[in-house]
N, C-alpha and C positions, 0 to 999 in steps of 0.2 A: 505438633502444633495444634492448639485448640481452635476448632472451627465451630461457629454457631450457625445452624441451619435457619435461614430466614424463609425460604420456600424451596420447592423442588429444584429450582434453578438459580437460587441466590444464596450465598454463604458469606459470613463475615469472620474476619480475624479480629477479636475484641482488642480494643486499645489497652496497652499495658506498657510498663517500662518507659522507654524513650519514644514510643510511638506518639505522634501528634494527632493522628486520626485513625479510624478503623481501616482494615483492609476489606475490600468488597470484591467477591469473586462471582462471576456469572458462569455457572457450570452445572451440568447434570452429574449424578453419581459417577457415571462412566467417564466423563471428561475430567472430573476431579481426580480420579485414580491416575489418569495420565499426567496431570499437573504434579502429583505427588512423586513422580518418578525422577524429577530433577529439582532444581532449586527455585522454581517459579514462585511458589508461595512464600519462601524465605525472602525473595526479592521484593514481593508485594509489601511485606512487612518492613523491609529496609527503606523502601521508598517513602513509607509513612513517617519516617523519622526525619525527613529532609525539612529544612527551614521554610516556613511560609506555605506549606501544603494545606489545602482546604478540603473539607468534607470527608474524603476517602481516597485511599490508594486502590486503584481499580484494576482488575484482571478480566479481560474479555474471554469468551468461550474457547478461543483458540490458543490461550496463553501457554507458553513454555519458556524455559530459561533463555535469557538473552544477555547482553552486555549491560550491566547496571540495572536498568528496568527489565522486567520480563517482556518478551515479545507478546504483544496483546495487552501491554500496560498503558494505563491512562492516569494522569494526575493534573490537578489544577493548582496554580500557585498565585498567591497574593503578589500584585505587581510591585508593592513597596517593600515587603519583607521576604519575598520568595527568591528562588534561585532558578538558573537555567543549567541543565546538565546534558552534555552530549550523549550520555548514556540513556537519557529519556527521549532522544530523537533517533539515534542509531547511526551506523556507519553509512548505510545506503540511504542518504537523505532523499526524501520524497520518492522512495521506491513505491510505486503506486500502479493503479490499474485504469486503463481506458477501454471502453466498450464501444464498438462501431456496429450500427445496424446497416444491413445492406439490402439491395433490391434482388438478391438471389434466393433460390430455394435449393433443397437437396438434389433435385433433378438436374439443376444447372451445374452443380459441382460434380456430380457423378458423370454426367455427359462429357464435361471437359476433362475429367480425370483428376481426382483430388490429390493423387500422388504427384502428378505433374505440376499441379498448382502449388502444392507445398514446396516442391523442389525449386520452383521458380521464385517463390517468396524467399526461400533460404538463400538464394543467390543474390536477390535484390537488396536484402537487409543484412548488414554485417552483424554477426553474432559470435559469441565465444569470448574467452578470456583475452582481454587486450585488443580484440579486433575492432576496427572502426575505419576511419580515414576515407569513407565514401564522400563526405563533405569536408573539404579542407578549409579551415577558417584561420584567420590571423588572430593574434592576441587582441587587437582592437575590436574585431568583430565578436570574439568571444566575450569581451567585456560588455558589449551591447546585449548579447544573449543572456548574460548573468543578471542584467537589469530588466530586460523586457520579456524573457521567457517565451511562451508559445506565441505571444503577440509579435515578437521579432520574426518568427518563422512565417507567420501569416503575412506580415508586412512585406516580406521578401518573396512572396509568391508560393509558399508551401502550405496552402490550405485556405480556409475561408474564416471570416469573422465568427460564424456560427460554431466553429470548432472550439475556439477558446471561450465563447460565451457559455458552453456546456462543460467547462472545466472549473474546478474549484479555484476561487479567487481570480477568475477570468484568465487563468494560466500565467499569472504574474504576481508574485508576492511583493509587497512594498518594502521600502527601506533596505534595498539590496545594494550594497556598495562594493564593487569589484576590488577596491583597494584593501578590503578586509580578507580577501582570498589570496593565499600564498602563490608565488610563481610556480612552485612545485605542483600545487593542485591544478593550476591552469594548464601546465605542461601535460599533465595526465589527462585532462579533459579535452584539450583541443582536437586530438585525432579521434576521439570517441563520440563526438556529437552525431546523432542520427543512427546509433547502433544499439542492439538489444542487450549485449552482455551475456553473462553466464549465470551459474548458480540456479536460483529459482525463477529467473527471468524467462519469459516465454511469449510466444505468439500462438494463438489458438484459433482455429476455425471451428465454429460451433453451430448447433441448430437449436432454436427455441423449442424445447421439448415439452414444457408444461407451463400453463399460466395459472397462477393462484389468485391473482386479483386483476380481473379483466379491465376494470376502469383505470387503474393506475398503469397497467401494462400498456394500454392504449395511449395514455398520456406520455409515456416514455417511448412511444412509437414501436413497441414490440408486439409481434403476433406469432402464434404457433406455426412452426415450419419455416420461419425466417432464418436465414443464415446470418450469424453475427461473427465478429472478429474481436478477440480480446488481446490487449497488449499489456504485458506486465514488465516494467523496467524502471530504472531510476536515474541517478546522477552519476553513475559509473565511477571511474577513478577519482574524479574531481570531488564528489561528495565524500568518498572514503578518506581522501587526504584532508579535507576540511575538518572532519571529525578527529582524525589523528593529530592534526596541528593544534586544535583547541583543547583537546584532552591534555596534551603536554603543557600548553601555556597555563591552563587552569591549575594543573598539579604544581607547577613551578611557583605560581603566585599564591594559591590558597591551600595547598596540600590536598588531603582527601579525607572523607569521613572514616572514622575508625571502624565502623560496621561494614563498609564495603568500599574498597579503593576504586571500583569501577563507577561509583556514583560521584566522582569528582565534579565540582560545579563552581559557578560564580554567581554572585548576586545579580538579579535581573537589571538593577539600576547601575551596576558597575560598568566602567569603560570596557572591560573584557567581556562582560555579559552582553553588552550592546554589540560589540564587534562580532561575537559568535553568532548572535541572532541575524546580523547583517550577512555574514558569510553563509550561514544556513539558508537564508533566503536566496542568495545567489545560486547555491547548489540546487535548491528546489526549482528555481527558474530554468536552470540547465536541464533538469529532468522534464519539465513541462515542454521545453523546446524539443527535447529528444523524442518524446512520444509524438509530437506534432510532425516532426520530420519522418518518423516511421509510418505514420498515417499517410503522409504524402507518397512515400515509396510504395505502400500497399496499393493505393489508388492507381498510381501509374502502372504498376506491374500487372494488376488484374484487368486493366483495360485491354491488354493483349489477348486475353481469353474472352472477355465480355466487353465489347466496345461501348455499351451503354451502362457499364458498371457505375454504381454510386455507393458510397459509404458515408453515413452521417454519424457524428459523435453523439451517443446517448448521454454519456457523462464520463468524466475523468476525475477519479478520487485520489486524495493524498493518503499515504501512510508515512510514518517516520518523519514527523513534522512537529514544530511548536508554533502556536498561533495565539495572538491576543483575541479573545472573544468575550462577549457579554453573556453571563450566566447568573442565575438566581442563587445567591449565597445568603443563607439565613434570612430569606424573605426579601432580600434587596438585590436589585440588578446591579451587577458589578463587573467591570472589565478584569479578566484574569488571564494568566498565561496557561494554556493547555498544551501539555505534551502528549502526543499519541505515538507510541512506539509499536509499530505493527498493529495498528488499530485504525478503523475507518470512522470518519465523521458521519453522524446519523441524525441530522437535524430534521425536526418535524415541520409541518406546514407553517407558512407565514414568515419564516426567517428571511431577512433581507439578503443573506449570503447565497440563497438558493436561486438558480436561474429563474427568470420571471415566468417562463412557460411551465415550470414545475412547482412554483411556489405554493400553489393552493393544495398540493397533495403531499409535499415533502421532498427531501433530497434523495436522489437515487443512491443506493448503497450497492457496491459491487464486491462480491465475495467469491474469489476464484477457488476452485478445488485443486487437488493435486493432479498431476499428469494422468489422464485416463478416467478421472471422476468428474462429476457434474460441477458446474459453477452456478452461482445464484445471483439474481437481482433482487434486492430488498428495497424498502423505502424507510426513511428516517421517521422518528416519532417524537411527540411531545414528551412521552414518558422517558425516552432516552435522555432528553435534555434535563429531566428531573433527577434521574438516578445514575447516569453514567457520563455526565457532561456531554451529552449528544454523541455517544461513541458506541461502536460495536466491533465485532471481529473483522479481521482483514483477510482471512483465508482459513485453511484447514489446520495449520499449526503442526510442527514436527513432533513426532514421538520417538524418533531415532536419529542419532547423529549421522553426518555424512560418512564419517570413518566406519561406523558400525554397518552402514548400508553397503559399503564397498566390500566388507568381509562376508556378507550374507547373500548378496543379490548379484546376478549377472545381467549385463545389458541384453543378452539374447533372450533371457526369460521375460524381461520387461517388454521387449518388442513383441514377443510371441503373444503375451497376454493382451497387449493393445491391439494386435492384429485380429485376435479372436473377437474383440469388441467392435471391429470395423474401424479402428482408429489408426491412421497413418502417423508416423513420427519421423522427423529428420532432426539430427542433432550434430553439434560440432565435435562431440567426443562420447565414447562409451561411458566415461566417468560421469558426465553430466546426466546421462540416462539413469544410471544406477543411483546416484545421490538424490535424484528427484522422483524415485519410484513411488507409486501410490501407497505402498504398504509402510513407508516411513512417515506417513502423515496421519493425523487424526481423521476421524470419520466426518467428512464435510457435511453430510446430511444431519448429523447430530449437532454440529456446531450451529448450523442455521436454525435448527429446531429450537435450540436453547435461546438463541437471539430472538426468535419469534415469540416464544412462550414468555420470556422475560419482558417483552415489549420494547426492546432496545433496537429493533430493526424488523420490520414485518415483511413476510414473503410476498414477492411479486411474480417472479418467473424462474424457471429452471433451464439451464443451458447445458446441452450435452456435447462433448467434444467429438469431432470427426477427423481432425488433423492437428498435430501439435509440432511446433518448431521450438527446439531448445538450443541454447548456446553451447 
């Protein structure tokens, strides 16, 4: 595939054949080599062929092959002529990250015993495949959750207003109608509300290891030596079922593109397109409520060790989501539909969508590393709005499949390496440890370096893990 080098960290796939726009890739030489190992670049090209796409089909620095869109894929669509594709959102709708800042330091954790603390959290928060049922809700209550998201949880005593004010869209996507979610999806979701799940989902206790931008770090309430807690999870079985249901419905009604069956889609303005967007919003709201409940369980559990414990939400970002946003298209501000598949919104200063207390500096961007490596806090930029529709990477990005990992790595070797770094781990299965081993992921330091150099997300702080909980 022909690639045109724009800069050390920006590449383009020139427009040719049935492509409607160019492909734009944010990557270093090193990351580009990883992308060439699978079909990520081919998927970037295929996305560019979809009706109504605007400006460019984008791949963020962590991109790798996904379903339909590459993970790390971003695209904007004209609201009149464009389409919505479940492959541009993903199966784990609103699989995303929340960061809590605490009033603890490393001495507090070591004195109380980080292994004991981790085990206590593991018992307090359901995790693993299918596990949940800590909070039993009826179908009627679930319908409220699907409409109100994190705000439902706060209204029912599971947190404070400040929690959802520091969440994208205030923890509640609009236009969510539970009638557009199947009974099967609801049945899968009901017992899983307030649970972590498995796969790449995690809860991590971290220490703020390095500050790159003291002014913005202070604005986000972060300081060196502070203990933070990061939560990564999504909409569980409910979101997965929503994706499956609407892929099938769209296939039956519209067929699929000849260049990639996984890019099945429906016009944004169609009845089916609107129903999918509604169901997607419901799943996103489930995910918002899910993280809010986990935040509540964390606070309640850690008060047993630290009676004066407090944990405030720094921010809660979305991945795997489609949103209507205003962007500059050919010199004119226009509302478009943005799909971010495994990508993080990265808005610069002044955007109304940013919480008021952060608006003058830009949106917090949270990029978790792989188990045992650093995670990062960045800040969104105006340049990102100009060249990536206000988007950047969402994590390290895989370089090896879960199947390959199981053949090459043992849980014992992973645990030993983490122990040598002073990192405790507790997981629901050996399989989960192996599949999420650090070596199956890209170099997170390189991913954030590229984001920073490209100007699509600027470095603020580095977070180092000290204890990891996996499903």
